[in-house]
N, C-alpha and C positions, 0 to 999 in steps of 0.2 A: 385262428383262422380256417376256414373251411375253403372249401373249391365247388366250383358250377361246372361240371362237365355238360355241354351241350352237343347232341348229335347232330350238328352242322358244321359248317366250316371251320369252327374254331371251337375250343374249349377255354374255358375261364376257369381259373383258381382264383376265389374269392370267398364268399361267405356262406354259400349253400349250395345244394347240388340240384342241378334242374336236367332232367332228361326229356329230351323231346322226340317223339314219336312212338312207334309202337314196333312190333316183331315187323320184318321186311326180308325180303329175300334179294340177296345179290349174286352175280354171276362174274366170275374171276376174269379179268381181262384176257391172263394167260392160256385159260383152258374155258372157253364159252359153254361146254357141257357142265362144268362144274359150279353147280348151283348150291348156295349155303344159306343156312336161316339165321339170321341175327335175332335172338332171344332176350328179353331183359327181364330182370327178377328183381324184386323189392322185400327186405324184411328188416325190422328194427333189430339192432344187435348195438350193446352198449348204449344203449339210450339214443341211437342215431340211426336213420336208414343207411342199411348196407345194401347198395345198387351192384347188381351183377349184370354183365354185358357178355355175351356168348356167340360166337361164330360157329355152327356146328351142322351137319349133314342133315339132321331131322330135330324137330323142336323137341320131341321126347327125350333124346340124349342131351340135349342142352338143359332140359328142366331136371333131370336126373343128378346132373353135375351140380347145379347151382344148388339145389337141395343139400347135397353131401356138403358143398361148401358153407352154407349157412349153419348147418349142424356144427361143421367142424370151429364156425367163428364164435359160435355159442358156448363151445367146449372151453376156448380161450378165455371168452368174457366170465364163464362160471369160477374159473381159475384165478383171474387177476383183477377182477372188479371189487373196490372197497366199499361200493355202493350196496353190495350184496353180503348179508349178515353171515352167510353160508358158504361163502366162496372160499376157494385155499388160501388165497391172502388174508381175508379176514380172521380165518382160523388160526392164524399164528400166533404165538404167546406173547402176552403183553407184560409179563414178568420177566426180569433179568435172568440169565445164566438157565435157561430152560430149551437146551438143544432140540430141536424137532426135524425129522426127516422129511424132504421136499422132494415132490417128483413132478413128472411131466410138463406142463405148459408154465407152470409157477417157477420151477427149475431151469429151464430155457429161458424165461424173463430174468430171471436173477443172474445167470451167466452174462446175457448181453448187457444187462444193466452194470455189473461189475466192470465189463469191459469199456463202457463208456464212461461211466464214473471216472474211473483209472486216467482215461485218455484224456478228459476234459479237466481234469484237476477239479472234480465236483461241482462243476457247472451244470452238468445232469447229475440229479440226486435224487433215486427213488425212496430214500427214506426219509421224505419231509411230509410223512401223513399227518402228523400232529400239527404243523403248521396248515397245511391245506384245507384241513376240518374247522381249524380255527377261522380261518379267511372265507370259507364257504358259509360258515355261521354268521360272519359280520357281512357278507353279501347280502344273506337273507333277511338279516335285520336292517341292512341301511346304515349301519354305525360301525364305525372302525374298531377294531379291538384295543385294549388298553397297552401302554408299552409293559407292564407287568405279566399280562396274559402271553404278549408276543415272546418276552423272554423265557417265560417257563415254556412255551411250545418249542422254541430253539433248543432249549435243554435236552428235549425228548426227540429231536430231529437231527438228521444227517447219517451219511452211511458211516461215519467213525464208530457209530454205535453198533455196526451190524457186523456179526461174525458168520460171514459164508463162506463155506467149505464146499466148493465145486466138486470136488473128488468125492468126497463122502456123501453129498447132497443133503448136509445139515445146515440149518441155520440157527443162530442165536441172538440176543441183542445183550448189551453191557448195561442198561439201566432199564427202568421200568417204564412204561407206555410209548415205548418205539413203535411207531405204525410205518408200513409202507404205502407209497401212492405209486403205482405204475401206469399212472394215466399218460405219461410223457412217453410211453414205449408199446402200451397195449395195444392200441388200435392200428398201430403199425405192424405189430406180431401179429395180431388177428386177421388183416387182410391179406399178409403174405400167405399164411396158413390156408385161407380160403382159397386164394390163386392156386396154390402148391395142389389143394383137393382136386379143383379143377382140372389141372394139368394130367393127374394121375388118372381122371375118368377118360382121357383121351382128347380133350379140348384145349389146345393150345393156344387157339386166338379167344383171349378172354380177357376182361377188366373188372376189376374190384374196385369200389370207392366206398368210403368210411370216413366220414367226418374229417375233412381235410386231407386225408390220406388216400392214395391212388396206387394201385398196383396192376399190371396188366403182361400179359406174356406176349406171344408173337403178334406182329402187326396183322391186320386186317387182308385178305387176299388182294392182290393186285395193288397195296400199297407199300409204303416203305416205314411207316411208322405211324404212332398215335399223335396228333396234334393236340398240343396243352397251351392255352394262353394263361400266362402267370400274370396274375393281377394283385399287387400287394394292398390295395386299398389305400395306401398313403396318398396324400393329396400331391401331383404333380409327377407321378410316376407313371409313365404309359404302359408300364409291363413289357412282356415278350413272349413270343410263341415258341413253343419247342416242338421238337420232333423226335421223339424217343421209343424204345422199344426195350423191353426185358429189364425195367428199372422201377423203383418205387419213388414217389413223390410225395414229401410232406411238407408243410406250410404251418408255420407258427407264429401268431400276432396277436394283435389286439383288436382286428376289426370285427368280429363279431361277439367275442368273450370280453368283458371287462368288468373292473370292480365299481360298482354304484355307490361307493362310500367317500365321505367326504375327508380325504387324509392330506390331500395337495393340489394345487392349482393344475398339476400336470395331469394329463390321462392316465388313468390307473388299468393296468392290465391285470388279466386273471393269471399271469405267470410269476411263480414266486423265486424270488432270488435267495439261493442259498447262503448269500454272503450277509444277508440283511435279515432275512425272515419276512420281508414285506413283498408286496407285489411290485414288478418292474414298473417303473414310469414313462411315459413318452407314446410316440407312435412310430411302430416299426413292422416289418414282416420279414420274416425267413422262411425261405425255399431251399429244401435240400432234396438232391436226386442221388439215389444210391443203389446199389444192387438188391438189398434187403429193405424191407418196410421197417423192423425195428430198429435198425441203424439210421433210417433217414429221419424217423419220428424222435429219437432221441437227442440226434445231433440238431436237430431243428430247435428243438426244446433247449438244449444247451447253449447253441450261438444266440439264442433269444434270451437267454440270461445273462450270457457275457459276450457280446459281440465281437470283443478280441479276438476270440478263438478264430474267426476266419482268416486271419492272418498267420495261422499256425497249420496250414493245410498239409503241409508235407509230414510233419509229425502226426496229424490225426489220421491220415492216409495210412502211414506205417502202422499205426496201432489199430486202426478199424477198417480197412480195406478203400478201396476207390469210392470217391463221391466228389459232387459238385454243390456249389452253395450260391444263393444270391442273397444279400441283406440290405432291405430298402429302410433308411430311418428318415423319418419325417422330421419338421422343425419343431420346435420347442411350443406348446399349447400358450406359455406365458410370455413367449419373444416374438419377435417379427417373423413375418412367414417368409420362408425360403425355399429353394428348390430342395428336394430330396437326395440325400447322399446315397449313392448305389454301388457297393461294394459286391465283386463277384469273383469266385476262383477261376483260376486260369483257365480250366477247361470248359467255363459255362457257356462261352460263347459258340463251342463247338455243338452244343445241344441246341442252339436256336435255329428254327427252321428258316430255310431259304428256298426260293422257289425254283432253284436248280438243284435242290439237295437229292443225292442219289440213293442214299440210304439211310435209316433211322440210327441214332446213335445212342448209346448209355455211357455211364463213367467206365473208362480204362478200355473201352471197346469191350465189356464184358460179353462173353458168350450166352447163348440161349441156354437157360437151365431152369429147373422148379425154382430156383433160387433167387431169380431175377424177375423184376416188374417193370411196369412202364405208365402210360396213362392217354385217354380219350379215345371215344370210338371215332373220332374223326380223322381219318387217315391223312397221310400227305403224299 
């Protein structure tokens, strides 16, 4: 699931990103003489448009910051993309018991992945590469894989086959053919790294969006936060409007990506269930708000794979830090239509925008820092 961010009274998290308007100047109410330029930039990263909005004192400063951010995001892509044959993750050994030293963004992604995998008891699993490749081929062919091929791929999938030594920065596998798929965490990491790069350039009012993930720094001048409308795309769900700052938002669901293969009467999503080796069935959407994009991205993937995780909030927060989540589950395609079931964590309502809201909020009132992000150039 992706998100629509409109520079207008509201932003919508749904299936694509639309930006309205071009560069414009704003004068902050608190300081009439302080004029800022809002500049927007787009570049393809990880096969999706990365869009950056920056408020700065001049367009040249914003352009330089955006250029540096795009370059940083491409570095993350070059490390984590399993679509690139020469990426760092694609160069990992395919034979067992061949330890390899890992550095940079791949090491960071493995650290984060290991944390989330452990905290979610494997609901988030970055070692499903053999299965995701199998289902990609099935999606392209429009024909489901055989039970035998699924079983063979499952035998080469799962974090249990990974020997990651975070202290020594080495990785090895205990059987041949194990592949990593960091698609459930990579875009969240890329957008946060891009935002941090912009902030290091001195532009603290910025937003980065990438394929369903959004990160932002400080709220625009004269505003208390970024307004984001969360739209699950599930029939019967009215969605909600958030007003947040210094947070990352990630949504995982079936609205745009799905498997066009006939394996069930139910809607077939693109999310692989580690427990079965097959795509999740049904219509649902998970939105997670967290201080860091990698955690938001990975947790959204985990809850999509195992919805019961949303009931283990305290345990997950203890392991991964503060976050809030909203899960929307639609009715069965094969049964009677009914109202969607909506489950949210206890702090979700505090993120929902109100007309008299005094300030933007983030999970656990996280203070501003380069490690925090948020959502949409429409302030509240």
